DSSP file (Angstrom, degrees, kcal/mol; ACC not computed):
  #  RESIDUE AA STRUCTURE BP1 BP2  ACC     N-H-->O    O-->H-N    N-H-->O    O-->H-N    TCO  KAPPA ALPHA  PHI   PSI    X-CA   Y-CA   Z-CA
    1    1 A M              0   0    0      0, 0.0     4,-0.0     0, 0.0    34,-0.0   0.000 360.0 360.0 360.0 141.4   -7.4    6.2   24.0
    2    2 A P        -     0   0    0      0, 0.0     3,-0.2     0, 0.0    31,-0.0  -0.176 360.0-107.7 -61.4 159.1   -6.8    9.9   23.3
    3    3 A E  S    S+     0   0    0      1,-0.2     2,-0.4     0, 0.0     0, 0.0   0.950 103.0   7.8 -53.4 -56.4   -4.2   11.8   25.4
    4    4 A K  S    S-     0   0    0      2,-0.0     2,-0.4     0, 0.0    -1,-0.2  -0.994  74.9-172.7-129.7 134.2   -6.9   13.8   27.4
    5    5 A T        -     0   0    0     -2,-0.4     2,-0.4    -3,-0.2    13,-0.1  -0.940  13.4-161.4-127.5 153.2  -10.6   13.1   27.2
    6    6 A E        -     0   0    0     11,-0.7     2,-0.6    -2,-0.4    -2,-0.0  -0.968  24.6-131.3-130.5 111.9  -13.5   14.9   28.6
    7    7 A L        +     0   0    0     -2,-0.4    10,-0.3     1,-0.2     3,-0.1  -0.518  34.9 166.9 -68.6 113.0  -16.7   12.9   28.8
    8    8 A I        -     0   0    0      8,-3.4     2,-0.3    -2,-0.6    -1,-0.2   0.840  63.0  -4.3 -94.3 -43.0  -19.4   15.2   27.3
    9    9 A K  E     -A   16   0A   0      7,-1.5     7,-3.3     2,-0.0     2,-0.5  -0.994  54.1-149.3-155.4 146.3  -22.2   12.8   26.8
   10   10 A D  E     +A   15   0A   0     -2,-0.3     5,-0.2     5,-0.2     2,-0.2  -0.979  25.3 170.5-121.6 118.6  -22.9    9.0   27.1
   11   11 A T        -     0   0    0      3,-3.3    -2,-0.0    -2,-0.5     0, 0.0  -0.642  49.9 -99.4-117.2 176.7  -25.4    7.4   24.8
   12   12 A Q  S    S+     0   0    0     -2,-0.2     3,-0.1     1,-0.2    25,-0.1   0.875 123.2  39.6 -62.5 -37.4  -26.4    3.8   24.0
   13   13 A Y  S    S-     0   0    0      1,-0.2    24,-1.6    24,-0.1    25,-0.5   0.897 126.2 -16.5 -79.4 -44.9  -24.2    3.9   20.9
   14   14 A C  E     - B   0  36A   0     22,-0.2    -3,-3.3    23,-0.1     2,-0.5  -0.932  54.4-109.4-154.6 170.1  -21.2    5.8   22.1
   15   15 A E  E     -AB  10  35A   0     20,-1.9    20,-2.5    -2,-0.3     2,-0.7  -0.960  28.9-142.8-106.3 129.8  -19.5    8.1   24.6
   16   16 A I  E     +AB   9  34A   0     -7,-3.3    -8,-3.4    -2,-0.5    -7,-1.5  -0.851  28.9 167.6 -92.6 116.8  -18.7   11.6   23.3
   17   17 A H  E     +     0   0A   0     16,-2.8   -11,-0.7    -2,-0.7     2,-0.3   0.905  58.2  11.5 -98.8 -53.0  -15.3   12.5   24.8
   18   18 A N  E     - B   0  33A   0     15,-1.2    15,-2.5   -13,-0.1     2,-0.3  -0.926  64.5-168.2-129.2 154.5  -14.0   15.6   23.0
   19   19 A Q  E     - B   0  32A   0     -2,-0.3     2,-0.5    13,-0.2    13,-0.2  -0.941  16.6-160.1-152.5 122.4  -15.7   18.0   20.6
   20   20 A G  E     - B   0  31A   0     11,-3.0    11,-1.9    -2,-0.3     2,-0.3  -0.872  31.0-165.3 -94.2 134.9  -14.7   20.8   18.3
   21   21 A R  E     - B   0  30A   0     -2,-0.5     2,-0.4     9,-0.2     9,-0.2  -0.920  27.0-175.5-130.5 147.6  -17.7   22.9   17.5
   22   22 A Y  E     - B   0  29A   0      7,-2.3     7,-3.1    -2,-0.3     2,-0.5  -0.961  18.8-157.9-135.4 120.4  -18.9   25.6   15.0
   23   23 A V  E     + B   0  28A   0     -2,-0.4     2,-0.3     5,-0.2     5,-0.2  -0.852  16.2 170.1-105.2 132.5  -22.3   27.1   15.7
   24   24 A D  E >   - B   0  27A   0      3,-2.8     3,-2.6    -2,-0.5     2,-0.1  -0.913  59.6 -59.4-143.4 112.2  -24.3   28.8   12.9
   25   25 A N  T 3  S-     0   0    0     -2,-0.3    -1,-0.0     1,-0.3     0, 0.0  -0.327 122.7 -10.0  52.0-116.6  -27.9   29.9   13.3
   26   26 A N  T 3  S+     0   0    0     -2,-0.1    25,-3.2    -3,-0.1     2,-0.3   0.378 123.5  81.0 -93.6   4.7  -29.9   26.7   14.2
   27   27 A Y  E <   -BC  24  50A   0     -3,-2.6    -3,-2.8    23,-0.2     2,-0.4  -0.846  54.7-163.1-115.4 148.5  -27.0   24.2   13.4
   28   28 A T  E     -BC  23  49A   0     21,-2.6    21,-2.6    -2,-0.3     2,-0.4  -0.991  11.8-159.9-126.2 121.6  -24.0   23.1   15.3
   29   29 A Y  E     -BC  22  48A   0     -7,-3.1    -7,-2.3    -2,-0.4     2,-0.3  -0.849  18.7-178.6-101.9 135.8  -21.3   21.4   13.3
   30   30 A C  E     -BC  21  47A   0     17,-2.5    17,-2.3    -2,-0.4     2,-0.5  -0.956  33.7-156.6-136.9 150.4  -18.8   19.2   15.2
   31   31 A I  E     -BC  20  46A   0    -11,-1.9   -11,-3.0    -2,-0.3     2,-0.3  -0.994  37.3-173.6-118.0 119.6  -15.8   17.0   14.9
   32   32 A E  E     -BC  19  45A   0     13,-3.1    13,-2.7    -2,-0.5     2,-0.7  -0.847  31.6-137.3-121.6 149.4  -15.9   14.6   17.9
   33   33 A K  E     +BC  18  44A   0    -15,-2.5   -16,-2.8    -2,-0.3   -15,-1.2  -0.932  39.5 179.5 -98.7 115.1  -13.8   12.0   19.5
   34   34 A I  E     -BC  16  43A   0      9,-2.9     9,-3.1    -2,-0.7     2,-0.6  -0.860  30.0-140.0-119.1 153.7  -16.2    9.2   20.3
   35   35 A Y  E     -BC  15  42A   0    -20,-2.5   -20,-1.9    -2,-0.3     2,-0.8  -0.957  19.8-147.1-108.5 112.7  -15.8    5.8   21.9
   36   36 A V  E  >> -BC  14  41A   0      5,-2.7     4,-1.6    -2,-0.6     5,-1.2  -0.725   6.2-157.1 -84.7 113.3  -18.0    3.2   20.1
   37   37 A K  T  45S+     0   0    0    -24,-1.6     3,-0.2    -2,-0.8    -1,-0.2   0.901  86.9  48.6 -60.9 -47.7  -19.1    0.8   22.7
   38   38 A K  T  45S+     0   0    0    -25,-0.5    -1,-0.2     1,-0.2   -24,-0.1   0.883 119.7  37.9 -62.5 -39.3  -20.0   -2.2   20.5
   39   39 A L  T  45S-     0   0    0      2,-0.2    -1,-0.2    -3,-0.1    -2,-0.2   0.613 100.2-137.2 -87.6 -13.4  -16.7   -1.9   18.6
   40   40 A K  T  <5 +     0   0    0     -4,-1.6     2,-0.3     1,-0.2    -3,-0.2   0.931  64.4 103.9  54.7  51.6  -14.7   -1.0   21.7
   41   41 A R  E   <S-C   36   0A   0     -5,-1.2    -5,-2.7    26,-0.0     2,-0.3  -0.993  71.9-107.0-155.3 157.4  -12.6    1.6   19.9
   42   42 A F  E     +C   35   0A   0     -2,-0.3     2,-0.3    -7,-0.2    26,-0.3  -0.644  38.6 177.3 -84.2 143.2  -12.3    5.4   19.5
   43   43 A E  E     -C   34   0A   0     -9,-3.1    -9,-2.9    -2,-0.3     2,-0.5  -0.923  30.4-117.9-138.3 164.8  -13.4    7.0   16.3
   44   44 A I  E     -CD  33  66A   0     22,-4.9    22,-3.0    -2,-0.3     2,-0.4  -0.906  32.0-164.5-102.6 131.8  -13.6   10.5   14.9
   45   45 A R  E     -CD  32  65A   0    -13,-2.7   -13,-3.1    -2,-0.5     2,-0.7  -0.969  17.1-152.9-124.1 132.8  -17.2   11.6   14.0
   46   46 A F  E     +CD  31  64A   0     18,-2.3    18,-1.4    -2,-0.4     2,-0.3  -0.909  36.2 178.7 -95.1 117.8  -18.3   14.5   11.8
   47   47 A S  E     -C   30   0A   0    -17,-2.3   -17,-2.5    -2,-0.7     2,-0.4  -0.838  27.1-151.3-128.6 161.0  -21.6   15.4   13.2
   48   48 A L  E     -CD  29  60A   0     12,-0.6    12,-2.9    -2,-0.3     2,-0.4  -0.996  10.2-171.9-130.7 131.9  -24.5   17.8   12.8
   49   49 A Y  E     -CD  28  59A   0    -21,-2.6   -21,-2.6    -2,-0.4     2,-0.4  -0.953   6.1-161.1-122.4 144.7  -26.9   19.0   15.4
   50   50 A K  E     -CD  27  58A   0      8,-2.3     8,-2.8    -2,-0.4     2,-0.6  -0.980  20.8-124.0-127.3 137.2  -30.0   21.1   14.8
   51   51 A D  E     -     0   0A   0    -25,-3.2     2,-0.3    -2,-0.4   -25,-0.0  -0.710  36.9-179.5 -80.0 120.3  -31.9   23.2   17.3
   52   52 A L  E >   - D   0  55A   0      3,-2.0     3,-2.4    -2,-0.6     2,-0.2  -0.830  41.1 -81.8-115.8 156.1  -35.6   22.1   17.2
   53   53 A T  T 3  S+     0   0    0     -2,-0.3    -1,-0.0     1,-0.3    -2,-0.0  -0.395 119.0   2.2 -58.5 120.7  -38.5   23.4   19.2
   54   54 A G  T 3  S+     0   0    0     -2,-0.2    -1,-0.3     1,-0.0    -3,-0.0   0.436 127.4  71.5  81.4  -1.9  -38.3   21.7   22.5
   55   55 A H  E X   -D   52   0A   0     -3,-2.4    -3,-2.0     3,-0.0     3,-0.6  -0.626  66.8-163.0-148.8  83.7  -35.1   19.9   21.7
   56   56 A P  E 3  S+     0   0A   0      0, 0.0    -5,-0.2     0, 0.0    -6,-0.1  -0.412  76.4   8.9 -67.9 145.1  -31.9   22.0   21.4
   57   57 A E  E 3  S-     0   0A   0      1,-0.2     2,-0.4   -31,-0.2    -6,-0.2   0.920  79.4-171.5  50.9  55.7  -29.0   20.4   19.6
   58   58 A K  E <   -D   50   0A   0     -8,-2.8    -8,-2.3    -3,-0.6     2,-0.2  -0.644  27.6-116.6 -73.6 126.3  -30.9   17.3   18.3
   59   59 A Y  E     -D   49   0A   0     -2,-0.4     2,-0.6   -10,-0.2   -10,-0.2  -0.461  20.9-143.7 -67.1 130.8  -28.4   14.9   16.7
   60   60 A I  E     -D   48   0A   0    -12,-2.9   -12,-0.6    -2,-0.2    -1,-0.1  -0.883  22.1-133.4 -97.9 118.2  -28.9   14.4   13.0
   61   61 A A  E    S+     0   0A   0     -2,-0.6    -1,-0.0     1,-0.2     0, 0.0  -0.049  76.1  62.4 -67.2 170.8  -28.1   10.8   12.1
   62   62 A R  E     +     0   0A   0      1,-0.1    -1,-0.2   -15,-0.0     2,-0.1   0.806  67.8 152.2  80.2  37.8  -25.9    9.6    9.2
   63   63 A S  E     -     0   0A   0    -15,-0.1     2,-0.7    -3,-0.1   -16,-0.2  -0.280  50.6 -98.3 -85.3-179.6  -22.7   11.2   10.2
   64   64 A L  E     -D   46   0A   0    -18,-1.4   -18,-2.3    -2,-0.1     2,-0.5  -0.895  36.5-177.2-107.2 114.7  -19.2   10.0    9.4
   65   65 A D  E     +D   45   0A   0     -2,-0.7     2,-0.3   -20,-0.2   -20,-0.2  -0.958  16.3 156.7-111.3 121.7  -17.5    7.9   12.1
   66   66 A V  E     -D   44   0A   0    -22,-3.0   -22,-4.9    -2,-0.5     2,-0.1  -0.963  41.4-108.8-142.0 156.2  -13.9    6.8   11.3
   67   67 A T     >  -     0   0    0     -2,-0.3     4,-2.4   -24,-0.3   -24,-0.2  -0.323  44.0-102.0 -73.9 169.4  -10.8    5.7   13.1
   68   68 A E  H  > S+     0   0    0    -26,-0.3     4,-2.3     1,-0.2     5,-0.2   0.906 124.6  50.0 -60.4 -41.2   -7.8    8.1   13.1
   69   69 A L  H  > S+     0   0    0      1,-0.2     4,-2.4     2,-0.2    -1,-0.2   0.904 110.5  49.1 -64.8 -40.4   -6.1    6.1   10.4
   70   70 A E  H  > S+     0   0    0      2,-0.2     4,-2.7     1,-0.2    -1,-0.2   0.882 109.8  53.2 -64.1 -37.6   -9.2    6.1    8.3
   71   71 A F  H  X S+     0   0    0     -4,-2.4     4,-3.0     2,-0.2    -2,-0.2   0.920 109.0  48.2 -61.1 -45.2   -9.5    9.8    8.8
   72   72 A I  H  X S+     0   0    0     -4,-2.3     4,-2.8     2,-0.2    -2,-0.2   0.928 113.0  48.6 -62.8 -44.5   -5.9   10.3    7.6
   73   73 A S  H  X S+     0   0    0     -4,-2.4     4,-2.3     2,-0.2    -2,-0.2   0.921 113.5  46.8 -60.0 -45.5   -6.6    8.1    4.5
   74   74 A L  H  X S+     0   0    0     -4,-2.7     4,-2.2     2,-0.2    -2,-0.2   0.906 113.5  48.0 -65.1 -42.6   -9.8   10.0    3.8
   75   75 A L  H  X S+     0   0    0     -4,-3.0     4,-2.3     2,-0.2    -2,-0.2   0.891 110.7  51.9 -65.3 -40.1   -8.1   13.4    4.2
   76   76 A K  H  X S+     0   0    0     -4,-2.8     4,-2.6    -5,-0.2    -2,-0.2   0.927 111.0  46.9 -61.5 -45.8   -5.1   12.3    2.0
   77   77 A D  H  X S+     0   0    0     -4,-2.3     4,-1.8     1,-0.2    -2,-0.2   0.891 110.9  52.2 -66.4 -38.3   -7.5   11.2   -0.8
   78   78 A A  H  <>S+     0   0    0     -4,-2.2     5,-2.8     2,-0.2     6,-0.4   0.896 111.2  47.6 -62.7 -39.9   -9.5   14.5   -0.5
   79   79 A I  H ><5S+     0   0    0     -4,-2.3     3,-1.7     1,-0.2    -2,-0.2   0.934 111.4  50.0 -65.5 -46.1   -6.2   16.4   -0.8
   80   80 A E  H 3<5S+     0   0    0     -4,-2.6    -1,-0.2     1,-0.3    -2,-0.2   0.810 110.4  50.6 -62.4 -29.1   -5.1   14.4   -3.8
   81   81 A K  T 3<5S-     0   0    0     -4,-1.8    -1,-0.3    -5,-0.2    -2,-0.2   0.196 115.9-114.1 -96.5  16.0   -8.5   14.9   -5.5
   82   82 A N  T < 5 +     0   0    0     -3,-1.7    -3,-0.2     1,-0.1    -2,-0.1   0.834  66.1 146.0  60.4  37.2   -8.4   18.7   -5.0
   83   83 A V      < +     0   0    0     -5,-2.8     2,-0.3    -6,-0.1    -4,-0.2   0.861  63.2  56.4 -70.7 -33.6  -11.3   18.9   -2.6
   84   84 A F  S    S-     0   0    0     -6,-0.4     2,-0.1    -5,-0.1     0, 0.0  -0.720  86.6-119.8-102.1 148.7   -9.5   21.8   -0.8
   85   85 A T     >  -     0   0    0     -2,-0.3     4,-2.3     1,-0.1     5,-0.2  -0.347  30.9-109.9 -73.7 162.8   -8.3   25.1   -2.2
   86   86 A S  H  > S+     0   0    0      1,-0.2     4,-2.3     2,-0.2     5,-0.2   0.848 121.8  55.5 -64.0 -32.8   -4.6   25.9   -1.9
   87   87 A D  H  > S+     0   0    0      2,-0.2     4,-2.1     1,-0.2    -1,-0.2   0.900 108.0  48.6 -63.7 -40.1   -5.6   28.6    0.7
   88   88 A M  H  > S+     0   0    0      2,-0.2     4,-2.4     1,-0.2    -2,-0.2   0.921 111.3  49.0 -66.0 -44.9   -7.3   25.9    2.8
   89   89 A L  H  X S+     0   0    0     -4,-2.3     4,-2.4     1,-0.2    -2,-0.2   0.895 111.4  50.1 -63.3 -39.5   -4.3   23.6    2.5
   90   90 A E  H  X S+     0   0    0     -4,-2.3     4,-2.3     2,-0.2    -1,-0.2   0.909 111.0  49.1 -65.0 -40.8   -2.0   26.4    3.6
   91   91 A A  H  X S+     0   0    0     -4,-2.1     4,-2.2     2,-0.2    -2,-0.2   0.890 111.8  48.7 -64.3 -40.4   -4.2   27.2    6.5
   92   92 A M  H  X S+     0   0    0     -4,-2.4     4,-2.8     2,-0.2     5,-0.2   0.902 110.2  52.2 -66.1 -41.0   -4.3   23.6    7.6
   93   93 A A  H  X S+     0   0    0     -4,-2.4     4,-2.5     1,-0.2    -2,-0.2   0.918 111.0  47.1 -60.3 -44.3   -0.5   23.3    7.3
   94   94 A K  H  X S+     0   0    0     -4,-2.3     4,-2.7     2,-0.2     5,-0.2   0.907 112.1  50.3 -64.9 -41.2    0.0   26.4    9.5
   95   95 A L  H  X S+     0   0    0     -4,-2.2     4,-2.3     2,-0.2    -2,-0.2   0.934 113.3  45.2 -61.8 -46.6   -2.5   25.0   12.0
   96   96 A L  H  X S+     0   0    0     -4,-2.8     4,-2.5     2,-0.2    -2,-0.2   0.894 113.2  51.1 -63.7 -41.0   -0.7   21.6   12.2
   97   97 A S  H  X S+     0   0    0     -4,-2.5     4,-2.2    -5,-0.2    -2,-0.2   0.925 112.5  44.8 -63.7 -45.8    2.7   23.3   12.4
   98   98 A S  H  X S+     0   0    0     -4,-2.7     4,-2.3     1,-0.2    -1,-0.2   0.867 113.3  51.3 -70.4 -33.4    1.6   25.6   15.3
   99   99 A S  H  X S+     0   0    0     -4,-2.3     4,-2.1    -5,-0.2    -2,-0.2   0.906 110.2  49.2 -65.8 -40.9    0.0   22.6   17.0
  100  100 A R  H  X S+     0   0    0     -4,-2.5     4,-2.5     2,-0.2    -2,-0.2   0.891 110.9  50.8 -64.5 -39.1    3.1   20.6   16.7
  101  101 A S  H  X S+     0   0    0     -4,-2.2     4,-2.5     1,-0.2    -2,-0.2   0.930 110.6  47.6 -65.1 -44.8    5.2   23.4   18.0
  102  102 A S  H  X S+     0   0    0     -4,-2.3     4,-2.1     1,-0.2    -1,-0.2   0.868 113.6  48.1 -66.6 -34.4    3.0   23.9   21.1
  103  103 A R  H  X S+     0   0    0     -4,-2.1     4,-3.0     2,-0.2    -1,-0.2   0.898 111.1  51.3 -69.1 -39.9    3.0   20.1   21.8
  104  104 A T  H  X S+     0   0    0     -4,-2.5     4,-2.2     2,-0.2    -2,-0.2   0.919 111.1  47.3 -64.2 -43.2    6.8   20.0   21.4
  105  105 A N  H  X S+     0   0    0     -4,-2.5     4,-1.9     2,-0.2    -1,-0.2   0.920 114.2  47.4 -63.6 -43.0    7.2   22.9   23.8
  106  106 A K  H  X S+     0   0    0     -4,-2.1     4,-2.3     1,-0.2    -2,-0.2   0.919 112.0  50.1 -63.7 -43.0    4.8   21.2   26.3
  107  107 A N  H  X S+     0   0    0     -4,-3.0     4,-2.4     1,-0.2    -1,-0.2   0.871 107.5  54.0 -62.3 -38.4    6.6   17.9   25.9
  108  108 A S  H  X S+     0   0    0     -4,-2.2     4,-1.4     2,-0.2    -1,-0.2   0.904 110.0  47.2 -61.5 -42.5   10.0   19.6   26.5
  109  109 A K  H  X S+     0   0    0     -4,-1.9     4,-1.1     1,-0.2    -2,-0.2   0.890 111.4  50.7 -65.6 -39.6    8.7   21.0   29.8
  110  110 A D  H  X S+     0   0    0     -4,-2.3     4,-1.9     1,-0.2     3,-0.4   0.892 108.3  53.1 -64.3 -40.1    7.2   17.7   30.8
  111  111 A K  H  < S+     0   0    0     -4,-2.4    -1,-0.2     1,-0.2    -2,-0.2   0.815 102.1  59.0 -65.6 -30.7   10.6   15.9   30.1
  112  112 A E  H  < S+     0   0    0     -4,-1.4    -1,-0.2     1,-0.2    -2,-0.2   0.862 107.1  47.5 -66.3 -33.3   12.4   18.4   32.3
  113  113 A K  H  < S-     0   0    0     -4,-1.1     2,-0.3    -3,-0.4    -2,-0.2   0.907 133.2  -9.6 -74.0 -41.4   10.2   17.3   35.2
  114  114 A K  S  < S-     0   0    0     -4,-1.9     2,-0.4     2,-0.0    -1,-0.3  -0.988  73.7-104.5-155.6 151.5   10.7   13.5   34.6
  115  115 A S        -     0   0    0     -2,-0.3    -4,-0.1    -3,-0.1    -3,-0.1  -0.645  31.9-158.9 -81.0 130.9   12.2   11.3   31.9
  116  116 A I        -     0   0    0     -2,-0.4     2,-0.1     3,-0.0     3,-0.1  -0.950   9.0-141.8-114.3 118.1    9.6    9.6   29.7
  117  117 A P        -     0   0    0      0, 0.0     2,-0.2     0, 0.0     0, 0.0  -0.403  31.5 -96.2 -74.2 155.5   10.6    6.4   27.8
  118  118 A I        -     0   0    0     -2,-0.1     2,-0.2     3,-0.0     0, 0.0  -0.525  48.4-157.3 -67.0 132.3    9.4    5.8   24.3
  119  119 A N     >  -     0   0    0     -2,-0.2     4,-1.7    -3,-0.1     3,-0.4  -0.607  31.0 -99.0-111.0 175.1    6.3    3.5   24.5
  120  120 A A  H  > S+     0   0    0      1,-0.2     4,-2.9    -2,-0.2     5,-0.2   0.828 117.9  62.1 -61.6 -33.7    4.7    1.2   22.1
  121  121 A T  H  > S+     0   0    0      1,-0.2     4,-2.4     2,-0.2    -1,-0.2   0.920 105.1  45.9 -60.5 -44.6    2.0    3.8   21.2
  122  122 A Q  H  > S+     0   0    0     -3,-0.4     4,-1.9     2,-0.2    -1,-0.2   0.896 113.1  50.1 -66.0 -39.2    4.6    6.2   19.8
  123  123 A E  H  X S+     0   0    0     -4,-1.7     4,-2.2     1,-0.2    -2,-0.2   0.915 111.2  49.2 -63.7 -42.8    6.3    3.3   17.9
  124  124 A N  H  X S+     0   0    0     -4,-2.9     4,-2.9     1,-0.2    -2,-0.2   0.892 107.8  54.5 -65.1 -39.1    2.9    2.3   16.5
  125  125 A S  H  X S+     0   0    0     -4,-2.4     4,-2.3     2,-0.2    -1,-0.2   0.910 108.3  48.7 -59.1 -42.9    2.2    5.9   15.4
  126  126 A T  H  X S+     0   0    0     -4,-1.9     4,-1.7     2,-0.2    -1,-0.2   0.923 113.2  47.2 -63.1 -45.3    5.4    6.0   13.5
  127  127 A Q  H  X S+     0   0    0     -4,-2.2     4,-1.8     1,-0.2    -2,-0.2   0.912 111.8  50.4 -62.3 -43.6    4.7    2.7   11.8
  128  128 A N  H  X S+     0   0    0     -4,-2.9     4,-1.9     1,-0.2    -1,-0.2   0.881 107.5  53.3 -64.9 -38.3    1.1    3.8   10.9
  129  129 A E  H  X S+     0   0    0     -4,-2.3     4,-2.0     1,-0.2    -1,-0.2   0.890 108.3  50.8 -61.7 -39.1    2.3    7.1    9.5
  130  130 A K  H  < S+     0   0    0     -4,-1.7    -1,-0.2     1,-0.2    -2,-0.2   0.881 109.2  51.3 -65.9 -38.4    4.7    5.1    7.2
  131  131 A E  H  < S+     0   0    0     -4,-1.8    -1,-0.2     1,-0.2    -2,-0.2   0.856 110.6  48.4 -68.0 -34.9    1.8    2.8    6.1
  132  132 A I  H  <        0   0    0     -4,-1.9    -2,-0.2     1,-0.2    -1,-0.2   0.891 360.0 360.0 -72.1 -41.3   -0.4    5.8    5.2
  133  133 A A     <        0   0    0     -4,-2.0    -1,-0.2    -5,-0.2    -2,-0.2   0.481 360.0 360.0 -63.6 360.0    2.3    7.7    3.2
């Protein structure tokens, strides 16, 4: 389960928990953290919504739903196959670096409040990163 989730919408297929959005004219582009009920797991979905008469933000089917590890694998392959420009890769690296820094600072403050032992999730993340590399 993600660190913090915010239930945005509950459908027959999934629960939408977190959502990054970009709105342009009649379309809304999203990267979402979803919980797929039938599979009982969280996935990342790239989705598209379109504003239609009488139905704002209608979900357009055929999106990409993947686990975090599948997303990393897909992203790695896209990078290796030059899908992104060097400017895009540099921007993503800066974004990841600044995100890591802000999480590290937050974690340091949290540890000052109470000691947190390493748990299995952190160990699994380290193992999964080794498998992807």
